[in-house]
N, C-alpha and C positions, 0 to 999 in steps of 0.2 A: 488467593495463591501467590506465592513469591515465584520469581523467574526460574531459579534451578529446579522447582518442584514440577512446573510445568514443562520445563526442557525434558525432564526424565520420561515423562508421559508421552510426549511427542516423538521422542527417539524410541521408545518402546512400541509405537504405533507405525514406525516407518517413516516419518517425517524427517526430511533431511535439511531443510532451510526454510527461512521465512520471506515474505514477499511484500512489497508494498508498491501499488501501482498509483499514477497520477498523471495529471496533464503536464506539458512542458513548462507551462507558466509557473505553476505551483511548485513542480519540481526544482526550479531554478530558485525560488524563494526558500525551499528546504536546504537546498545546497549552501545559499548564503547564510542561513541561520546555523548550519553545520550539524543538523541532525533532523530527525522525524520530529515533526511539531503538530499539535493540533491545528485544526483550522481556526480555532480561536485566537491562538497564539500569533498565527500568520497575519490575521486581520488587526489584531491589537498593535503588532508592530509596522503596520501600513505597508505591508509587503503585497504584491500582486498574487492572487490567486483566482483560478477559474471557478465559476459558480457550479455547484454541484446541486442536483435535483433534490437530494437529501438535506440540504442546509437547514431549512426551515424546521423539519422533523426532527433533525439531530438537536437543535436548541430546545425544542420542546420536551424531548425525552432525556435531556441532561447529558448527552454524550459530546457535545461539541468540543469539550476540552480533552477529550480521549483520543489516543492514538490507535489506528488500526493496522493489523498486518492478517495477511493470509497464509496458509500453510501450503499451499499449491500456487503454481503459475496458472492462473486462470485463463490467460490467452491460449497457453499451449494446451490445457485441458479441454477447452471448448472448441478449439481450432477457429476462433473469431476473436475480435477486438474485446479487452477488458474496458468496460464501461466507466471505469475511473480513470482512465487514460493510457497513453502509449508508452509512459515512461515507467520502467519496473526497477525498483531498488531490491537487490536481494542480498540476504544476510545468512550468516552461519548462524546455527543454533546458539553458538557461544554469546551470541548477542544476548540472550536471556539471563546468562550467567553475571553479567557486569550491571544489572539493574540495581539501584540503590534500596536499602532496607525498606525505605517508606513507599516503594512503588509496589503496585499490585498489577497481576496478570489475571484477566477475566477471558474466558471464552464463550461465545454466545451459543445458545442452543439452536437460533434460527436468525436469518437476516434481520439486522434492525429496520429495514424499511417495512417489515411486517408487524412492527411493534406499535402499541398505542400508549399513551401516557398513563393508562391504567394498568400496562402490563407489568406484572410483578416481577421484582429481581430474581426470584427463583425460575420463573419462565424465561427471562431473557438469558440468563447465564447458568453454567454448570455450577452447583452450589461449592462443591469441595473437590479435592483431588480424586477421591475414590469415584465420585459420580462422573467426573471426567473421565477417568480410565475406563469406565464401563461404557460411557455413551459416546466418547469420540469415534469419528470415522473419517480415517485419513483420505484426503482428497475432497471431503465435502466443503465447499467454499462458503456455505452458510454458516459454518463454525469458523468464526473469525478470531483472532486474538486481539482483545482490548486491553492497551495498556494504559493504567491511570496513575500519573506521577504528578507531584506538588508543582514542578515547573512546566509541566505539559510539553517539554521538549526531552528526546532522547539523543544524546550525541552520538554520531556515527562511529567515533573512534576508529579501531582498526577492523569492526565487524562488518562493515559494508564490503561485501564481496565484489559485485559489479552493478553497473547501471546498464539496462538494456532498453533500446529504443525501437519502437516499431518502425517498419518501412512500408509506407502505402504504396505498394508496388504497381496497382493498376492506374494510377493517376498519372497522366502525362507530365506533371510538375513534381513527380514523387522524389526524384533526386535533390531537386531545390528544396522542397518542403523537408526533407530528411537532413540535409545538410545544415540548413538555417538552425533547425532543432537542436541538432548535434553540437553546433558551435557556441549555441546559448547555453546548453548544459555544461559544456567544457569550460566556458568562461566563468560560470558560477562555481564550477568545481574547482578552478584554479583559486577563487577567493576563498573557498573552504578549507583548503589545505588538506582535503581528504585524498589519500593515495589510492585511486581506484581509476578505472576507464569507463568511457561510455561506448558500448558496443551496440551493432545492429542485430536486430532479432533476425534469425533464420528460421522460417516457418517450415512446417511439412507441407508436402505438395497439395494437401486436400484442405489447407487452412483457408478460410472465407474471409480473413480480415481486410484482404485488399479490396474485395468486392464491397465489402460494407462501408470501408472509408470512401470509396467511389460514389456510393450510391446515398450516402447521409452528409450531414452537417458536421459530423463527428471530427472529420479531419480538420476543418477550420478550427473548430472549438478546441480539440485536443492539442493541436500542434502549434497554436497560437504562442507567439514569444512575448 
């Protein structure tokens, strides 16, 4: 499917924006590239990126060169950390209108972590616009956008709305951790010449992200510069 075709369906189902979460280290590399890039491209360009537990599987499944986005802010939805990282790039749906003719947009039927190499294309993705319109469920973050483009990079242009950074609030060094990560992102943002801001996430009172960052190694892994 093409970008505008998918955009129309998402709008009809109440989706208002797109989201891409990542670690601080990888997000800085994306900003230096100047767009969302596949993990394959980041590696090929010799830029730093955090290890993801799905890396080996993604290569086996043939999606290492694809770009993934969500139709929902997972952190906000589950009131806990996003396992892909504390940095959230948010985009207007117009993002899909600017994709070139050779770029295709797919939407997964389930999370790729559940796929096997033998999982068919029909079982991985919605086959066409009609099936997507019928089967799409707004807020289901197992249904991810997969953008497949020859360059494996999509320039931010003016469609990047903002960059939201988690605040590991229960940690005694939270302010220092946040400031260091924010400064790294702002430096990389300056190199990219993208006109947006890096803002702090303000969670609901019942959000469990602070406790999760405090109790796990995720804080060190995700906020590493």
